[in-house]
C-alpha positions in Angstrom: -266.7 42.3 -105.6 -264.6 42.6 -108.7 -267.6 41.9 -110.9 -269.6 44.5 -109.0 -266.7 47.1 -109.4 -266.5 46.3 -113.1 -270.3 46.8 -113.5 -270.1 50.1 -111.7 -267.3 51.4 -113.9 -269.2 50.3 -117.0 -272.3 52.1 -115.7 -270.1 55.2 -114.9 -268.7 55.3 -118.5 -272.2 55.0 -119.9 -273.6 57.7 -117.7 -270.6 60.1 -118.4 -271.1 59.5 -122.1 -274.8 60.2 -121.7 -274.2 63.3 -119.7 -271.8 64.7 -122.3 -274.2 63.9 -125.2 -276.9 66.4 -124.3 -274.8 69.6 -123.8 -272.6 68.7 -126.8 -275.7 68.3 -129.0 -277.1 71.6 -127.8 -273.8 73.5 -128.3 -273.3 72.1 -131.8 -276.9 72.9 -132.8 -276.8 76.5 -131.5 -273.3 77.1 -132.8 -274.3 76.0 -136.3 -277.3 78.2 -136.3 -275.2 81.2 -135.3 -272.4 80.4 -137.8 -274.9 80.1 -140.6 -276.5 83.5 -139.6 -279.9 81.8 -139.3 -280.7 83.6 -136.1 -282.0 87.1 -136.9 -283.2 88.4 -133.5 -280.5 89.9 -131.3 -282.3 88.7 -128.2 -282.4 85.2 -129.6 -278.7 85.4 -130.5 -278.0 86.5 -126.9 -280.1 83.6 -125.5 -278.3 81.0 -127.7 -274.9 82.3 -126.6 -276.0 82.2 -123.0 -277.2 78.6 -123.4 -273.8 77.6 -125.0 -272.1 79.2 -122.0 -274.2 77.3 -119.5 -273.8 74.0 -121.3 -270.0 74.5 -121.4 -270.0 75.1 -117.7 -272.0 72.0 -117.2 -269.4 70.0 -119.1 -266.6 71.7 -117.2 -268.2 70.5 -113.9 -268.4 66.9 -115.2 -264.8 67.0 -116.5 -263.5 68.3 -113.1 -265.3 65.6 -111.3 -263.9 62.9 -113.6 -260.4 64.2 -113.3 -260.6 64.5 -109.5 -262.0 61.0 -109.3 -259.2 59.6 -111.4 -256.5 61.3 -109.2 -258.1 60.3 -106.0 -258.5 56.7 -107.1 -254.8 56.5 -108.1 -253.7 58.3 -104.9 -252.2 61.1 -107.0 -254.2 64.0 -105.7 -251.9 66.8 -104.6 -253.0 69.5 -102.2 -251.6 73.0 -102.4 -252.3 74.3 -98.9 -252.2 78.1 -98.3 -253.5 80.5 -95.7 -256.8 81.8 -97.0 -259.5 84.0 -95.5 -262.4 81.7 -96.0 -265.1 84.5 -95.9 -264.1 86.4 -99.1 -263.2 83.1 -100.8 -266.6 81.6 -100.1 -268.3 84.8 -101.3 -266.3 84.6 -104.5 -267.2 80.9 -105.0 -270.9 81.5 -104.4 -270.9 84.4 -106.8 -269.7 82.0 -109.5 -272.3 79.4 -108.5 -275.3 81.8 -108.2 -276.3 81.6 -111.9 -276.5 77.8 -111.5 -278.7 78.1 -108.4 -280.9 80.7 -110.2 -281.2 78.3 -113.2 -282.5 75.6 -110.9 -285.2 78.1 -109.7 -283.7 78.5 -106.2 -282.4 81.3 -104.1 -278.9 81.3 -102.7 -278.5 82.5 -99.1 -275.3 83.1 -97.3 -274.7 82.8 -93.5 -271.1 83.8 -93.4 -269.2 85.6 -90.6 -268.2 89.3 -91.1 -264.8 88.8 -89.4 -261.9 87.1 -91.1 -261.6 83.3 -90.8 -258.2 82.3 -92.0 -257.2 78.7 -92.4 -254.7 76.6 -94.4 -256.6 75.0 -97.3 -256.4 74.0 -100.9 -258.4 76.6 -102.8 -259.3 74.4 -105.8 -260.3 71.5 -103.5 -262.5 73.8 -101.4 -264.1 75.2 -104.5 -264.8 71.6 -105.8 -266.4 70.6 -102.5 -268.7 73.7 -102.5 -269.5 73.3 -106.2 -270.5 69.7 -105.7 -272.7 70.4 -102.7 -274.5 73.2 -104.5 -274.9 71.1 -107.6 -276.4 68.3 -105.6 -278.9 70.7 -104.0 -279.8 72.1 -107.5 -280.4 68.6 -108.8 -282.3 67.0 -105.9 -283.7 69.8 -103.7 -284.9 72.4 -106.2 -288.4 72.0 -104.9 -287.3 73.6 -101.7 -286.5 76.8 -103.5 -283.5 77.7 -101.4 -280.0 76.6 -100.5 -278.0 78.2 -97.7 -274.2 78.1 -97.3 -272.9 78.9 -93.8 -269.6 78.9 -92.0 -269.4 78.3 -88.3 -266.2 78.8 -86.2 -265.7 76.2 -83.5 -263.0 75.4 -81.0 -261.8 72.4 -83.0 -261.9 74.2 -86.4 -264.5 75.4 -88.8 -267.7 73.9 -90.1 -269.0 74.6 -93.6 -272.7 73.9 -94.0 -274.8 73.6 -97.1 -278.5 73.4 -96.2 -281.5 72.9 -98.5 -285.3 72.5 -98.0 -285.6 69.5 -100.4 -287.0 66.0 -99.6 -283.9 64.9 -97.8 -282.4 61.4 -98.2 -284.4 58.3 -97.5 -283.1 56.1 -94.8 -282.2 53.3 -97.2 -279.8 55.6 -99.1 -278.2 57.6 -96.3 -275.4 55.2 -95.7 -274.5 55.0 -99.4 -274.8 58.5 -100.7 -271.0 59.0 -100.3 -270.2 55.8 -102.2 -268.7 56.3 -105.6 -271.2 55.7 -108.5 -274.1 55.5 -106.1 -277.3 57.2 -107.3 -280.8 56.8 -106.0 -281.8 56.1 -109.6 -278.9 54.8 -111.7 -280.7 54.3 -115.0 -279.9 56.4 -118.1 -283.5 57.5 -118.3 -283.4 58.8 -114.7 -285.3 62.0 -114.1 -282.3 63.6 -112.5 -279.0 63.4 -114.5 -275.6 62.7 -112.9 -273.0 60.0 -112.6 -272.9 59.5 -108.8 -269.5 61.0 -108.1 -270.2 64.5 -106.7 -270.7 63.6 -103.0 -268.1 60.9 -103.0 -265.4 63.3 -104.4 -266.5 66.0 -102.0 -266.0 63.7 -99.0 -262.7 62.4 -100.2 -261.4 66.0 -100.8 -262.7 67.1 -97.4 -260.9 64.2 -95.8 -257.8 65.0 -97.8 -257.8 68.4 -96.2 -258.0 66.9 -92.7 -261.8 67.3 -92.4 -264.9 65.3 -93.3 -268.3 65.5 -94.8 -271.5 64.3 -93.2 -275.2 64.1 -94.0 -277.7 65.3 -91.5 -281.5 65.9 -91.6 -282.4 69.5 -91.3 -284.9 70.6 -88.7 -288.1 71.6 -90.5 -287.2 69.5 -93.6 -284.3 69.2 -96.0 -280.7 68.1 -95.8 
């Protein structure tokens, strides 16, 4: 078990390094071109700056996951609970994530109540959960062209749902998708990038808030 854990951590470091390399290379290249005034077209300058912004956001997501993973592993994750109206909070979070969804060629749909739904929650933890679920859909379910985020009020609490129309998860991987470092394809040359932490962190954060995170097949296809 120790050897397996060591191999997983080695693979994690390699994948994180690989994930950082691509956006860093792009940012450096475009920044150098702009600094040297080698880009004449205003439209191209705007495009380069937009790419730099998008790649910076991509690195921010990776850093946030790595930091959360470290705190959770060490048992040092602190939750700042406060009473929040989840409806406007989720709208705000989805507004921030909509460019990422559009970049993946998908449409973002919202199935949120019109009335207030106030609960005690850690704002940053909730945002990280939602962000990781949306990112997972963008990576693996883009062919379904849509992702829907809904909020259902139940007698025992609230249920936050992120639904896609992608291929779903094969039976052999369903039990392990929330394991840290687990990826369907864990090679550096994998078609889909990632380090296998997003869903694991999302579930740990959900449990830290007194909830949980589950996978279900979606009727009509998807997850």
